[in-house]
PQR file with spaces between the fields and no chain letter, atoms N, CA, C, O and H, PARSE charges and radii, in Angstrom:
ATOM       1  N    MET     1     -20.667   -8.567    5.748 -0.4000 1.5000
ATOM       2  CA   MET     1     -19.705   -8.129    6.719 -0.0000 2.0000
ATOM       3  C    MET     1     -19.286   -9.319    7.571  0.5500 1.7000
ATOM       4  O    MET     1     -20.126   -9.996    8.164 -0.5500 1.4000
ATOM       5  N    ARG     2     -17.980   -9.567    7.626 -0.4000 1.5000
ATOM       6  CA   ARG     2     -17.451  -10.742    8.319 -0.0000 2.0000
ATOM       7  C    ARG     2     -17.806  -10.790    9.801  0.5500 1.7000
ATOM       8  O    ARG     2     -18.177  -11.844   10.317 -0.5500 1.4000
ATOM       9  H    ARG     2     -17.298   -9.017    7.144  0.4000 1.0000
ATOM      10  N    GLN     3     -17.696   -9.671   10.478 -0.4000 1.5000
ATOM      11  CA   GLN     3     -17.956   -9.646   11.919 -0.0000 2.0000
ATOM      12  C    GLN     3     -19.402  -10.000   12.227  0.5500 1.7000
ATOM      13  O    GLN     3     -19.681  -10.647   13.236 -0.5500 1.4000
ATOM      14  H    GLN     3     -17.395   -8.814   10.059  0.4000 1.0000
ATOM      15  N    LEU     4     -20.304   -9.589   11.382 -0.4000 1.5000
ATOM      16  CA   LEU     4     -21.721   -9.891   11.579 -0.0000 2.0000
ATOM      17  C    LEU     4     -21.990  -11.378   11.357  0.5500 1.7000
ATOM      18  O    LEU     4     -22.834  -11.959   12.040 -0.5500 1.4000
ATOM      19  H    LEU     4     -20.077   -9.064   10.562  0.4000 1.0000
ATOM      20  N    ARG     5     -21.291  -11.994   10.422 -0.4000 1.5000
ATOM      21  CA   ARG     5     -21.466  -13.421   10.153 -0.0000 2.0000
ATOM      22  C    ARG     5     -20.975  -14.288   11.305  0.5500 1.7000
ATOM      23  O    ARG     5     -21.472  -15.397   11.502 -0.5500 1.4000
ATOM      24  H    ARG     5     -20.605  -11.523    9.868  0.4000 1.0000
ATOM      25  N    LYS     6     -20.012  -13.795   12.063 -0.4000 1.5000
ATOM      26  CA   LYS     6     -19.465  -14.554   13.185 -0.0000 2.0000
ATOM      27  C    LYS     6     -20.398  -14.571   14.391  0.5500 1.7000
ATOM      28  O    LYS     6     -20.256  -15.421   15.270 -0.5500 1.4000
ATOM      29  H    LYS     6     -19.608  -12.894   11.903  0.4000 1.0000
ATOM      30  N    LEU     7     -21.339  -13.652   14.441 -0.4000 1.5000
ATOM      31  CA   LEU     7     -22.252  -13.562   15.575 -0.0000 2.0000
ATOM      32  C    LEU     7     -23.354  -14.606   15.484  0.5500 1.7000
ATOM      33  O    LEU     7     -23.652  -15.126   14.409 -0.5500 1.4000
ATOM      34  H    LEU     7     -21.454  -12.961   13.727  0.4000 1.0000
ATOM      35  N    ASP     8     -23.952  -14.902   16.633 -0.4000 1.5000
ATOM      36  CA   ASP     8     -25.129  -15.747   16.684 -0.0000 2.0000
ATOM      37  C    ASP     8     -26.211  -15.129   15.795  0.5500 1.7000
ATOM      38  O    ASP     8     -26.300  -13.906   15.688 -0.5500 1.4000
ATOM      39  H    ASP     8     -23.709  -14.480   17.506  0.4000 1.0000
ATOM      40  N    ARG     9     -27.022  -15.959   15.165 -0.4000 1.5000
ATOM      41  CA   ARG     9     -28.020  -15.449   14.225 -0.0000 2.0000
ATOM      42  C    ARG     9     -28.984  -14.449   14.844  0.5500 1.7000
ATOM      43  O    ARG     9     -29.318  -13.441   14.222 -0.5500 1.4000
ATOM      44  H    ARG     9     -26.949  -16.953   15.252  0.4000 1.0000
ATOM      45  N    THR    10     -29.434  -14.721   16.067 -0.4000 1.5000
ATOM      46  CA   THR    10     -30.384  -13.807   16.706 -0.0000 2.0000
ATOM      47  C    THR    10     -29.724  -12.469   17.026  0.5500 1.7000
ATOM      48  O    THR    10     -30.348  -11.417   16.888 -0.5500 1.4000
ATOM      49  H    THR    10     -29.163  -15.540   16.572  0.4000 1.0000
ATOM      50  N    VAL    11     -28.467  -12.508   17.451 -0.4000 1.5000
ATOM      51  CA   VAL    11     -27.736  -11.268   17.739 -0.0000 2.0000
ATOM      52  C    VAL    11     -27.510  -10.496   16.449  0.5500 1.7000
ATOM      53  O    VAL    11     -27.694   -9.279   16.413 -0.5500 1.4000
ATOM      54  H    VAL    11     -27.959  -13.363   17.563  0.4000 1.0000
ATOM      55  N    ALA    12     -27.114  -11.189   15.392 -0.4000 1.5000
ATOM      56  CA   ALA    12     -26.881  -10.536   14.101 -0.0000 2.0000
ATOM      57  C    ALA    12     -28.158   -9.876   13.591  0.5500 1.7000
ATOM      58  O    ALA    12     -28.110   -8.778   13.036 -0.5500 1.4000
ATOM      59  H    ALA    12     -26.965  -12.178   15.421  0.4000 1.0000
ATOM      60  N    ARG    13     -29.285  -10.530   13.772 -0.4000 1.5000
ATOM      61  CA   ARG    13     -30.562   -9.963   13.342 -0.0000 2.0000
ATOM      62  C    ARG    13     -30.892   -8.707   14.150  0.5500 1.7000
ATOM      63  O    ARG    13     -31.378   -7.722   13.595 -0.5500 1.4000
ATOM      64  H    ARG    13     -29.325  -11.423   14.223  0.4000 1.0000
ATOM      65  N    ARG    14     -30.626   -8.742   15.466 -0.4000 1.5000
ATOM      66  CA   ARG    14     -30.866   -7.567   16.308 -0.0000 2.0000
ATOM      67  C    ARG    14     -29.988   -6.401   15.874  0.5500 1.7000
ATOM      68  O    ARG    14     -30.447   -5.259   15.820 -0.5500 1.4000
ATOM      69  H    ARG    14     -30.231   -9.543   15.916  0.4000 1.0000
ATOM      70  N    VAL    15     -28.722   -6.687   15.564 -0.4000 1.5000
ATOM      71  CA   VAL    15     -27.803   -5.643   15.107 -0.0000 2.0000
ATOM      72  C    VAL    15     -28.303   -5.053   13.798  0.5500 1.7000
ATOM      73  O    VAL    15     -28.372   -3.833   13.652 -0.5500 1.4000
ATOM      74  H    VAL    15     -28.350   -7.614   15.608  0.4000 1.0000
ATOM      75  N    PHE    16     -28.647   -5.901   12.858 -0.4000 1.5000
ATOM      76  CA   PHE    16     -29.116   -5.447   11.550 -0.0000 2.0000
ATOM      77  C    PHE    16     -30.361   -4.570   11.686  0.5500 1.7000
ATOM      78  O    PHE    16     -30.452   -3.517   11.055 -0.5500 1.4000
ATOM      79  H    PHE    16     -28.591   -6.892   12.977  0.4000 1.0000
ATOM      80  N    ASN    17     -31.313   -5.001   12.506 -0.4000 1.5000
ATOM      81  CA   ASN    17     -32.549   -4.233   12.689 -0.0000 2.0000
ATOM      82  C    ASN    17     -32.291   -2.899   13.371  0.5500 1.7000
ATOM      83  O    ASN    17     -32.877   -1.887   12.987 -0.5500 1.4000
ATOM      84  H    ASN    17     -31.238   -5.857   13.020  0.4000 1.0000
ATOM      85  N    LYS    18     -31.423   -2.882   14.373 -0.4000 1.5000
ATOM      86  CA   LYS    18     -31.150   -1.649   15.116 -0.0000 2.0000
ATOM      87  C    LYS    18     -30.425   -0.637   14.232  0.5500 1.7000
ATOM      88  O    LYS    18     -30.717    0.557   14.295 -0.5500 1.4000
ATOM      89  H    LYS    18     -30.947   -3.704   14.684  0.4000 1.0000
ATOM      90  N    VAL    19     -29.493   -1.097   13.418 -0.4000 1.5000
ATOM      91  CA   VAL    19     -28.808   -0.188   12.491 -0.0000 2.0000
ATOM      92  C    VAL    19     -29.815    0.360   11.484  0.5500 1.7000
ATOM      93  O    VAL    19     -29.721    1.523   11.094 -0.5500 1.4000
ATOM      94  H    VAL    19     -29.256   -2.067   13.367  0.4000 1.0000
ATOM      95  N    GLY    20     -30.766   -0.449   11.062 -0.4000 1.5000
ATOM      96  CA   GLY    20     -31.814    0.007   10.154 -0.0000 2.0000
ATOM      97  C    GLY    20     -32.677    1.106   10.753  0.5500 1.7000
ATOM      98  O    GLY    20     -33.167    1.975   10.032 -0.5500 1.4000
ATOM      99  H    GLY    20     -30.843   -1.394   11.379  0.4000 1.0000
ATOM     100  N    GLU    21     -32.867    1.074   12.075 -0.4000 1.5000
ATOM     101  CA   GLU    21     -33.648    2.110   12.753 -0.0000 2.0000
ATOM     102  C    GLU    21     -32.966    3.477   12.697  0.5500 1.7000
ATOM     103  O    GLU    21     -33.623    4.503   12.870 -0.5500 1.4000
ATOM     104  H    GLU    21     -32.469    0.369   12.662  0.4000 1.0000
ATOM     105  N    LEU    22     -31.676    3.497   12.461 -0.4000 1.5000
ATOM     106  CA   LEU    22     -30.931    4.754   12.423 -0.0000 2.0000
ATOM     107  C    LEU    22     -31.217    5.573   11.172  0.5500 1.7000
ATOM     108  O    LEU    22     -30.854    6.748   11.112 -0.5500 1.4000
ATOM     109  H    LEU    22     -31.142    2.664   12.320  0.4000 1.0000
ATOM     110  N    ALA    23     -31.854    4.982   10.184 -0.4000 1.5000
ATOM     111  CA   ALA    23     -32.088    5.681    8.918 -0.0000 2.0000
ATOM     112  C    ALA    23     -32.886    6.968    9.103  0.5500 1.7000
ATOM     113  O    ALA    23     -32.604    7.970    8.445 -0.5500 1.4000
ATOM     114  H    ALA    23     -32.149    4.028   10.233  0.4000 1.0000
ATOM     115  N    ASP    24     -33.872    6.953    9.986 -0.4000 1.5000
ATOM     116  CA   ASP    24     -34.708    8.138   10.188 -0.0000 2.0000
ATOM     117  C    ASP    24     -33.994    9.235   10.963  0.5500 1.7000
ATOM     118  O    ASP    24     -34.048   10.405   10.582 -0.5500 1.4000
ATOM     119  H    ASP    24     -34.101    6.139   10.521  0.4000 1.0000
ATOM     120  N    ASN    25     -33.332    8.867   12.040 -0.4000 1.5000
ATOM     121  CA   ASN    25     -32.647    9.837   12.894 -0.0000 2.0000
ATOM     122  C    ASN    25     -31.391    9.182   13.456  0.5500 1.7000
ATOM     123  O    ASN    25     -31.449    8.559   14.516 -0.5500 1.4000
ATOM     124  H    ASN    25     -33.288    7.917   12.350  0.4000 1.0000
ATOM     125  N    PRO    26     -30.253    9.309   12.769 -0.5600 1.5000
ATOM     126  CA   PRO    26     -29.055    8.576   13.161  0.2800 2.0000
ATOM     127  C    PRO    26     -28.495    8.943   14.532  0.5500 1.7000
ATOM     128  O    PRO    26     -27.794    8.130   15.135 -0.5500 1.4000
ATOM     129  N    HIS    27     -28.776   10.121   15.036 -0.4000 1.5000
ATOM     130  CA   HIS    27     -28.181   10.533   16.310 -0.0000 2.0000
ATOM     131  C    HIS    27     -29.056   10.205   17.517  0.5500 1.7000
ATOM     132  O    HIS    27     -28.670   10.489   18.651 -0.5500 1.4000
ATOM     133  H    HIS    27     -29.346   10.781   14.546  0.4000 1.0000
ATOM     134  N    ARG    28     -30.210    9.620   17.294 -0.4000 1.5000
ATOM     135  CA   ARG    28     -31.144    9.340   18.389 -0.0000 2.0000
ATOM     136  C    ARG    28     -30.658    8.210   19.294  0.5500 1.7000
ATOM     137  O    ARG    28     -30.816    8.305   20.512 -0.5500 1.4000
ATOM     138  H    ARG    28     -30.524    9.389   16.373  0.4000 1.0000
ATOM     139  N    LEU    29     -30.088    7.170   18.759 -0.4000 1.5000
ATOM     140  CA   LEU    29     -29.723    5.986   19.530 -0.0000 2.0000
ATOM     141  C    LEU    29     -28.229    5.838   19.783  0.5500 1.7000
ATOM     142  O    LEU    29     -27.814    4.890   20.449 -0.5500 1.4000
ATOM     143  H    LEU    29     -29.960    7.093   17.770  0.4000 1.0000
ATOM     144  N    VAL    30     -27.426    6.737   19.276 -0.4000 1.5000
ATOM     145  CA   VAL    30     -25.975    6.567   19.358 -0.0000 2.0000
ATOM     146  C    VAL    30     -25.349    7.571   20.317  0.5500 1.7000
ATOM     147  O    VAL    30     -25.961    8.567   20.704 -0.5500 1.4000
ATOM     148  H    VAL    30     -27.764    7.507   18.734  0.4000 1.0000
ATOM     149  N    GLN    31     -24.106    7.271   20.685 -0.4000 1.5000
ATOM     150  CA   GLN    31     -23.338    8.176   21.526 -0.0000 2.0000
ATOM     151  C    GLN    31     -21.956    8.323   20.898  0.5500 1.7000
ATOM     152  O    GLN    31     -21.358    7.345   20.450 -0.5500 1.4000
ATOM     153  H    GLN    31     -23.609    6.462   20.370  0.4000 1.0000
ATOM     154  N    ARG    32     -21.460    9.551   20.870 -0.4000 1.5000
ATOM     155  CA   ARG    32     -20.149    9.807   20.274 -0.0000 2.0000
ATOM     156  C    ARG    32     -19.054    9.224   21.165  0.5500 1.7000
ATOM     157  O    ARG    32     -19.117    9.338   22.389 -0.5500 1.4000
ATOM     158  H    ARG    32     -21.945   10.346   21.234  0.4000 1.0000
ATOM     159  N    LEU    33     -18.055    8.603   20.547 -0.4000 1.5000
ATOM     160  CA   LEU    33     -16.920    8.066   21.290 -0.0000 2.0000
ATOM     161  C    LEU    33     -15.985    9.203   21.683  0.5500 1.7000
ATOM     162  O    LEU    33     -15.815   10.162   20.930 -0.5500 1.4000
ATOM     163  H    LEU    33     -18.004    8.511   19.553  0.4000 1.0000
ATOM     164  N    VAL    34     -15.386    9.096   22.849 -0.4000 1.5000
ATOM     165  CA   VAL    34     -14.477   10.124   23.355 -0.0000 2.0000
ATOM     166  C    VAL    34     -13.232   10.185   22.471  0.5500 1.7000
ATOM     167  O    VAL    34     -12.658    9.150   22.129 -0.5500 1.4000
ATOM     168  H    VAL    34     -15.525    8.317   23.461  0.4000 1.0000
ATOM     169  N    SER    35     -12.819   11.384   22.106 -0.4000 1.5000
ATOM     170  CA   SER    35     -11.614   11.618   21.290 -0.0000 2.0000
ATOM     171  C    SER    35     -11.655   10.858   19.971  0.5500 1.7000
ATOM     172  O    SER    35     -10.631   10.353   19.510 -0.5500 1.4000
ATOM     173  H    SER    35     -13.284   12.224   22.384  0.4000 1.0000
ATOM     174  N    SER    36     -12.826   10.774   19.368 -0.4000 1.5000
ATOM     175  CA   SER    36     -12.972   10.035   18.123 -0.0000 2.0000
ATOM     176  C    SER    36     -14.108   10.647   17.303  0.5500 1.7000
ATOM     177  O    SER    36     -15.054   11.196   17.868 -0.5500 1.4000
ATOM     178  H    SER    36     -13.658   11.184   19.743  0.4000 1.0000
ATOM     179  N    PRO    37     -14.020   10.557   15.991 -0.5600 1.5000
ATOM     180  CA   PRO    37     -15.126   11.051   15.155  0.2800 2.0000
ATOM     181  C    PRO    37     -16.258   10.024   15.023  0.5500 1.7000
ATOM     182  O    PRO    37     -17.262   10.293   14.363 -0.5500 1.4000
ATOM     183  N    TYR    38     -16.099    8.855   15.644 -0.4000 1.5000
ATOM     184  CA   TYR    38     -17.053    7.767   15.478 -0.0000 2.0000
ATOM     185  C    TYR    38     -18.075    7.720   16.609  0.5500 1.7000
ATOM     186  O    TYR    38     -17.936    8.388   17.633 -0.5500 1.4000
ATOM     187  H    TYR    38     -15.284    8.637   16.180  0.4000 1.0000
ATOM     188  N    TYR    39     -19.104    6.907   16.387 -0.4000 1.5000
ATOM     189  CA   TYR    39     -20.197    6.756   17.340 -0.0000 2.0000
ATOM     190  C    TYR    39     -20.342    5.289   17.721  0.5500 1.7000
ATOM     191  O    TYR    39     -19.879    4.401   17.006 -0.5500 1.4000
ATOM     192  H    TYR    39     -19.217    6.364   15.554  0.4000 1.0000
ATOM     193  N    ARG    40     -20.996    5.047   18.867 -0.4000 1.5000
ATOM     194  CA   ARG    40     -21.278    3.671   19.276 -0.0000 2.0000
ATOM     195  C    ARG    40     -22.778    3.488   19.411  0.5500 1.7000
ATOM     196  O    ARG    40     -23.506    4.394   19.816 -0.5500 1.4000
ATOM     197  H    ARG    40     -21.372    5.769   19.448  0.4000 1.0000
ATOM     198  N    LEU    41     -23.208    2.304   19.064 -0.4000 1.5000
ATOM     199  CA   LEU    41     -24.601    1.903   19.194 -0.0000 2.0000
ATOM     200  C    LEU    41     -24.627    0.693   20.115  0.5500 1.7000
ATOM     201  O    LEU    41     -23.947   -0.298   19.852 -0.5500 1.4000
ATOM     202  H    LEU    41     -22.616    1.568   18.736  0.4000 1.0000
ATOM     203  N    ARG    42     -25.399    0.760   21.187 -0.4000 1.5000
ATOM     204  CA   ARG    42     -25.491   -0.335   22.150 -0.0000 2.0000
ATOM     205  C    ARG    42     -26.653   -1.246   21.789  0.5500 1.7000
ATOM     206  O    ARG    42     -27.770   -0.791   21.540 -0.5500 1.4000
ATOM     207  H    ARG    42     -25.952    1.566   21.401  0.4000 1.0000
ATOM     208  N    ILE    43     -26.364   -2.547   21.767 -0.4000 1.5000
ATOM     209  CA   ILE    43     -27.390   -3.552   21.507 -0.0000 2.0000
ATOM     210  C    ILE    43     -27.137   -4.688   22.495  0.5500 1.7000
ATOM     211  O    ILE    43     -26.420   -5.639   22.184 -0.5500 1.4000
ATOM     212  H    ILE    43     -25.457   -2.916   21.969  0.4000 1.0000
ATOM     213  N    GLY    44     -27.721   -4.588   23.673 -0.4000 1.5000
ATOM     214  CA   GLY    44     -27.473   -5.580   24.718 -0.0000 2.0000
ATOM     215  C    GLY    44     -26.005   -5.570   25.110  0.5500 1.7000
ATOM     216  O    GLY    44     -25.465   -4.525   25.473 -0.5500 1.4000
ATOM     217  H    GLY    44     -28.303   -3.815   23.926  0.4000 1.0000
ATOM     218  N    ASP    45     -25.356   -6.730   25.041 -0.4000 1.5000
ATOM     219  CA   ASP    45     -23.933   -6.842   25.369 -0.0000 2.0000
ATOM     220  C    ASP    45     -23.037   -6.572   24.169  0.5500 1.7000
ATOM     221  O    ASP    45     -21.820   -6.730   24.265 -0.5500 1.4000
ATOM     222  H    ASP    45     -25.795   -7.579   24.746  0.4000 1.0000
ATOM     223  N    TYR    46     -23.603   -6.177   23.064 -0.4000 1.5000
ATOM     224  CA   TYR    46     -22.833   -5.935   21.849 -0.0000 2.0000
ATOM     225  C    TYR    46     -22.794   -4.451   21.522  0.5500 1.7000
ATOM     226  O    TYR    46     -23.678   -3.686   21.907 -0.5500 1.4000
ATOM     227  H    TYR    46     -24.592   -6.049   22.987  0.4000 1.0000
ATOM     228  N    ARG    47     -21.747   -4.064   20.802 -0.4000 1.5000
ATOM     229  CA   ARG    47     -21.572   -2.677   20.400 -0.0000 2.0000
ATOM     230  C    ARG    47     -21.283   -2.635   18.905  0.5500 1.7000
ATOM     231  O    ARG    47     -20.660   -3.536   18.342 -0.5500 1.4000
ATOM     232  H    ARG    47     -21.029   -4.686   20.490  0.4000 1.0000
ATOM     233  N    VAL    48     -21.757   -1.560   18.282 -0.4000 1.5000
ATOM     234  CA   VAL    48     -21.492   -1.311   16.870 -0.0000 2.0000
ATOM     235  C    VAL    48     -20.810    0.043   16.794  0.5500 1.7000
ATOM     236  O    VAL    48     -21.329    1.029   17.318 -0.5500 1.4000
ATOM     237  H    VAL    48     -22.263   -0.829   18.740  0.4000 1.0000
ATOM     238  N    ILE    49     -19.657    0.102   16.151 -0.4000 1.5000
ATOM     239  CA   ILE    49     -18.942    1.358   15.950 -0.0000 2.0000
ATOM     240  C    ILE    49     -19.331    1.869   14.567  0.5500 1.7000
ATOM     241  O    ILE    49     -19.218    1.154   13.571 -0.5500 1.4000
ATOM     242  H    ILE    49     -19.235   -0.698   15.725  0.4000 1.0000
ATOM     243  N    LEU    50     -19.792    3.124   14.522 -0.4000 1.5000
ATOM     244  CA   LEU    50     -20.342    3.699   13.297 -0.0000 2.0000
ATOM     245  C    LEU    50     -19.633    4.987   12.914  0.5500 1.7000
ATOM     246  O    LEU    50     -19.106    5.702   13.766 -0.5500 1.4000
ATOM     247  H    LEU    50     -19.884    3.704   15.331  0.4000 1.0000
ATOM     248  N    ASP    51     -19.629    5.263   11.639 -0.4000 1.5000
ATOM     249  CA   ASP    51     -19.215    6.562   11.118 -0.0000 2.0000
ATOM     250  C    ASP    51     -20.452    7.152   10.447  0.5500 1.7000
ATOM     251  O    ASP    51     -20.913    6.649    9.421 -0.5500 1.4000
ATOM     252  H    ASP    51     -20.057    4.682   10.947  0.4000 1.0000
ATOM     253  N    ILE    52     -20.983    8.219   11.033 -0.4000 1.5000
ATOM     254  CA   ILE    52     -22.180    8.858   10.487 -0.0000 2.0000
ATOM     255  C    ILE    52     -21.739   10.035    9.633  0.5500 1.7000
ATOM     256  O    ILE    52     -21.199   11.016   10.144 -0.5500 1.4000
ATOM     257  H    ILE    52     -20.609    8.627   11.866  0.4000 1.0000
ATOM     258  N    GLN    53     -21.970    9.934    8.333 -0.4000 1.5000
ATOM     259  CA   GLN    53     -21.592   10.987    7.393 -0.0000 2.0000
ATOM     260  C    GLN    53     -22.860   11.731    6.992  0.5500 1.7000
ATOM     261  O    GLN    53     -23.509   11.409    5.997 -0.5500 1.4000
ATOM     262  H    GLN    53     -22.409    9.138    7.917  0.4000 1.0000
ATOM     263  N    GLN    54     -23.186   12.723    7.789 -0.4000 1.5000
ATOM     264  CA   GLN    54     -24.442   13.462    7.627 -0.0000 2.0000
ATOM     265  C    GLN    54     -24.545   14.127    6.257  0.5500 1.7000
ATOM     266  O    GLN    54     -25.613   14.122    5.644 -0.5500 1.4000
ATOM     267  H    GLN    54     -22.659   12.985    8.597  0.4000 1.0000
ATOM     268  N    SER    55     -23.445   14.698    5.774 -0.4000 1.5000
ATOM     269  CA   SER    55     -23.485   15.416    4.499 -0.0000 2.0000
ATOM     270  C    SER    55     -23.776   14.486    3.318  0.5500 1.7000
ATOM     271  O    SER    55     -24.358   14.905    2.318 -0.5500 1.4000
ATOM     272  H    SER    55     -22.578   14.702    6.271  0.4000 1.0000
ATOM     273  N    LEU    56     -23.365   13.222    3.443 -0.4000 1.5000
ATOM     274  CA   LEU    56     -23.603   12.252    2.373 -0.0000 2.0000
ATOM     275  C    LEU    56     -24.823   11.373    2.636  0.5500 1.7000
ATOM     276  O    LEU    56     -25.172   10.519    1.821 -0.5500 1.4000
ATOM     277  H    LEU    56     -22.892   12.881    4.256  0.4000 1.0000
ATOM     278  N    LEU    57     -25.469   11.592    3.789 -0.4000 1.5000
ATOM     279  CA   LEU    57     -26.606   10.769    4.205 -0.0000 2.0000
ATOM     280  C    LEU    57     -26.219    9.291    4.216  0.5500 1.7000
ATOM     281  O    LEU    57     -26.920    8.442    3.663 -0.5500 1.4000
ATOM     282  H    LEU    57     -25.185   12.286    4.451  0.4000 1.0000
ATOM     283  N    ARG    58     -25.071    9.004    4.868 -0.4000 1.5000
ATOM     284  CA   ARG    58     -24.538    7.647    4.879 -0.0000 2.0000
ATOM     285  C    ARG    58     -24.136    7.262    6.300  0.5500 1.7000
ATOM     286  O    ARG    58     -23.588    8.075    7.044 -0.5500 1.4000
ATOM     287  H    ARG    58     -24.502    9.693    5.316  0.4000 1.0000
ATOM     288  N    ILE    59     -24.415    6.018    6.665 -0.4000 1.5000
ATOM     289  CA   ILE    59     -23.989    5.467    7.948 -0.0000 2.0000
ATOM     290  C    ILE    59     -23.125    4.253    7.641  0.5500 1.7000
ATOM     291  O    ILE    59     -23.605    3.279    7.060 -0.5500 1.4000
ATOM     292  H    ILE    59     -24.861    5.357    6.061  0.4000 1.0000
ATOM     293  N    LEU    60     -21.859    4.304    8.025 -0.4000 1.5000
ATOM     294  CA   LEU    60     -20.940    3.200    7.782 -0.0000 2.0000
ATOM     295  C    LEU    60     -20.746    2.410    9.065  0.5500 1.7000
ATOM     296  O    LEU    60     -20.416    2.981   10.104 -0.5500 1.4000
ATOM     297  H    LEU    60     -21.470    5.095    8.496  0.4000 1.0000
ATOM     298  N    VAL    61     -20.945    1.112    8.999 -0.4000 1.5000
ATOM     299  CA   VAL    61     -20.682    0.237   10.139 -0.0000 2.0000
ATOM     300  C    VAL    61     -19.221   -0.172   10.047  0.5500 1.7000
ATOM     301  O    VAL    61     -18.812   -0.837    9.096 -0.5500 1.4000
ATOM     302  H    VAL    61     -21.213    0.648    8.155  0.4000 1.0000
ATOM     303  N    LEU    62     -18.436    0.231   11.046 -0.4000 1.5000
ATOM     304  CA   LEU    62     -17.006   -0.036   11.025 -0.0000 2.0000
ATOM     305  C    LEU    62     -16.630   -1.311   11.762  0.5500 1.7000
ATOM     306  O    LEU    62     -15.735   -2.041   11.335 -0.5500 1.4000
ATOM     307  H    LEU    62     -18.769    0.771   11.819  0.4000 1.0000
ATOM     308  N    LYS    63     -17.317   -1.579   12.874 -0.4000 1.5000
ATOM     309  CA   LYS    63     -16.946   -2.718   13.698 -0.0000 2.0000
ATOM     310  C    LYS    63     -18.150   -3.179   14.503  0.5500 1.7000
ATOM     311  O    LYS    63     -18.938   -2.361   14.976 -0.5500 1.4000
ATOM     312  H    LYS    63     -18.044   -0.987   13.220  0.4000 1.0000
ATOM     313  N    VAL    64     -18.291   -4.495   14.657 -0.4000 1.5000
ATOM     314  CA   VAL    64     -19.360   -5.089   15.456 -0.0000 2.0000
ATOM     315  C    VAL    64     -18.724   -6.117   16.368  0.5500 1.7000
ATOM     316  O    VAL    64     -17.925   -6.936   15.915 -0.5500 1.4000
ATOM     317  H    VAL    64     -17.650   -5.160   14.273  0.4000 1.0000
ATOM     318  N    GLY    65     -19.071   -6.087   17.663 -0.4000 1.5000
ATOM     319  CA   GLY    65     -18.509   -7.086   18.562 -0.0000 2.0000
ATOM     320  C    GLY    65     -19.035   -6.978   19.969  0.5500 1.7000
ATOM     321  O    GLY    65     -19.814   -6.083   20.298 -0.5500 1.4000
ATOM     322  H    GLY    65     -19.721   -5.422   18.031  0.4000 1.0000
ATOM     323  N    HIS    66     -18.591   -7.912   20.801 -0.4000 1.5000
ATOM     324  CA   HIS    66     -18.987   -7.936   22.207 -0.0000 2.0000
ATOM     325  C    HIS    66     -18.380   -6.740   22.925  0.5500 1.7000
ATOM     326  O    HIS    66     -17.277   -6.304   22.595 -0.5500 1.4000
ATOM     327  H    HIS    66     -17.959   -8.639   20.534  0.4000 1.0000
ATOM     328  N    ARG    67     -19.094   -6.218   23.893 -0.4000 1.5000
ATOM     329  CA   ARG    67     -18.663   -4.994   24.571 -0.0000 2.0000
ATOM     330  C    ARG    67     -17.315   -5.138   25.260  0.5500 1.7000
ATOM     331  O    ARG    67     -16.629   -4.139   25.475 -0.5500 1.4000
ATOM     332  H    ARG    67     -19.990   -6.572   24.161  0.4000 1.0000
ATOM     333  N    GLY    68     -16.920   -6.353   25.609 -0.4000 1.5000
ATOM     334  CA   GLY    68     -15.640   -6.565   26.277 -0.0000 2.0000
ATOM     335  C    GLY    68     -14.444   -6.458   25.355  0.5500 1.7000
ATOM     336  O    GLY    68     -13.324   -6.244   25.819 -0.5500 1.4000
ATOM     337  H    GLY    68     -17.477   -7.165   25.434  0.4000 1.0000
ATOM     338  N    SER    69     -14.661   -6.603   24.056 -0.4000 1.5000
ATOM     339  CA   SER    69     -13.520   -6.602   23.136 -0.0000 2.0000
ATOM     340  C    SER    69     -13.626   -5.581   22.008  0.5500 1.7000
ATOM     341  O    SER    69     -12.682   -5.432   21.233 -0.5500 1.4000
ATOM     342  H    SER    69     -15.571   -6.777   23.679  0.4000 1.0000
ATOM     343  N    ILE    70     -14.725   -4.891   21.900 -0.4000 1.5000
ATOM     344  CA   ILE    70     -14.940   -3.987   20.761 -0.0000 2.0000
ATOM     345  C    ILE    70     -13.986   -2.803   20.765  0.5500 1.7000
ATOM     346  O    ILE    70     -13.622   -2.296   19.704 -0.5500 1.4000
ATOM     347  H    ILE    70     -15.492   -5.012   22.530  0.4000 1.0000
ATOM     348  N    TYR    71     -13.575   -2.356   21.953 -0.4000 1.5000
ATOM     349  CA   TYR    71     -12.752   -1.154   22.032 -0.0000 2.0000
ATOM     350  C    TYR    71     -11.259   -1.457   22.009  0.5500 1.7000
ATOM     351  O    TYR    71     -10.450   -0.530   22.068 -0.5500 1.4000
ATOM     352  H    TYR    71     -13.871   -2.768   22.815  0.4000 1.0000
ATOM     353  N    ASP    72     -10.868   -2.735   21.924 -0.4000 1.5000
ATOM     354  CA   ASP    72      -9.447   -3.085   21.852 -0.0000 2.0000
ATOM     355  C    ASP    72      -8.838   -2.519   20.584  0.5500 1.7000
ATOM     356  O    ASP    72      -9.463   -2.521   19.524 -0.5500 1.4000
ATOM     357  H    ASP    72     -11.525   -3.488   21.876  0.4000 1.0000
ATOM     358  N    ARG    73      -7.646   -2.046   20.703 -0.4000 1.5000
ATOM     359  CA   ARG    73      -6.979   -1.467   19.524 -0.0000 2.0000
ATOM     360  C    ARG    73      -6.020   -2.426   18.903  0.5500 1.7000
ATOM     361  O    ARG    73      -5.378   -2.097   17.905 -0.5500 1.4000
ATOM     362  H    ARG    73      -7.138   -2.044   21.565  0.4000 1.0000
């Protein structure tokens, strides 16, 4: 994923590990975005936008970035 490669290595590792924690219970660490079917995962100053497809048992990472720019359209 290009966005993950652009991040500092330690931040990228934290993101990767935190997304991995979602495998057991995807709704435990996330919050649904307002007026959107997607969820956000907070990791320090960074945010991960996710699509949790419960019926398919799949979590798609849509966007990774700093909290100041992640929500820009």
